[in-house]
N, C-alpha and C positions, 0 to 999 in steps of 0.2 A: 742485152736482154736474152732471157732463155726463150726456147721455142714455145714452151707452154705460157709464158708472160706475152709473147708476141701473139699467139694465137688469141688469148683473152682480150688483149688490146685491139686487135682487128675487129674481133667478133662484136665488140662494144661499138667501135668506129663505124662498122657496116651494118649495125642494128640487128645483127642475128639474121640478116637475108643474104641467101646465096647471091654473089654478084654476076653469076652466069644465067641461072634461070630465073631469079628474083622471087624465089620461094623461101620462107623461113627454114631455117637449118638448126638443128639442136646442136648445142655446143659439143656434144659427145660425137657428132657425125662431121664436125667442121674440119675442113682441110684448108691449109694455107696454100693459095695458088699464086705463082708469078705470073703477072699480067703479060709482060714480056718476058718468055722463058729464058732460063739462064743459058740454055743452047743457043739462044738467039742473041746473047749479049746482055740480057736483063740483069738487074742487081736484086740483093736480097734487102733492099731498103724498104720501109713501110709503104712509101708512095707506089712501089711496084708489086705489092701484095694485096690479096683480097681474100675474103672468106667464101668458101664454096662447099657444097655437098661433096662428100667423098666420090660419089657417082659422076657428078659433073665435072670434077677435076681430073679423075682418071679418064673420062671420056674425051676430054678436051686435049689431053696429052701435051704435046708441044706446040700446039696450034697458038697463033696470035689472033685474039679476038678483038675487033675494034667496035666502036659504038654503032657503025653502020651494018655490022653484021648480025645476020640472024642466026643465033646459036642453035635454036630449036630445030632448024632445018638440017643441020649438019651432025649433030648428036645422035647416037643410036637411041630409040625410044627404051624407056625403062620398061622391063618386063613385068607384067602384071600378073602372070601366071605362076611365079615362084613365091611360095610362102615366106 
C-alpha cells in the first residue's frame, strides 16, 4: 500500500478525527502518526498508525501516548496570535 493510500485508509478508519486531540482534521492536514514510535520498536502496520493533525503529530514527536495520558497537558498550546 502506498503512503497516500495508507493515509486515505487511516483517515476513513479514524473518521477524520485526530486521534491525539480528538478534533476533526482536514485530509490535506492529516499526518500519519506511529502510536508506538519506530524509535521505540513500533511498526508501520495499520494497527500502530493513526491520523493526526500535523501540529499534534509534530508536537508529540517520539513520545508514547497511552489511554490514561492527558495529551493536552503536555503539548504546547497552539499559537492563536499567528495569522
